[in-house]
C-alpha positions, 0 to 999 in steps of 0.5 A: 859297884857289885850291880854292874860287875857281878851277875845276879847282884841287883836282883838278890839284892832287891827289896822285893826278891824272894818275898811274896804277898803277905796275907793281911785279912784284917785290913779288909775290915780295918778299911771297912769300919773306917768308911762307914763309922758314924758321924757326930751331929754338929754343934752349931753355936751362936757367932757370941757364944763362940766368941765367949768361948774362944776369948774365954780369959782374955779380958783385962778386966778394964771397964771401956770408957767409952761404951762401959762394956767390961769386954776389953781384952789385951792388945799389945801394951793396950787394950781394946773394947770388943764391943766398940773397938776403943783403945783403952790405956794407951797415950 
């Protein structure tokens, strides 16, 4: 409302009124160090290593009735062998 009826109100209350640029010399240094920082070497594991790390303690401790593997994980109320895909413990 004041912007319409009071002469100079809009200019006097604008966010950038009367404030010059702030000197921030450290910004250039921060940008330079962020752009040129070293990148770590990528650790490329085999797919089996990644699977073992991801599943970790997810194995149920049940032996697969089809292939004999001990890599059976929970899938809902059942277990599924990660080696052959056979369901375990379901009717």
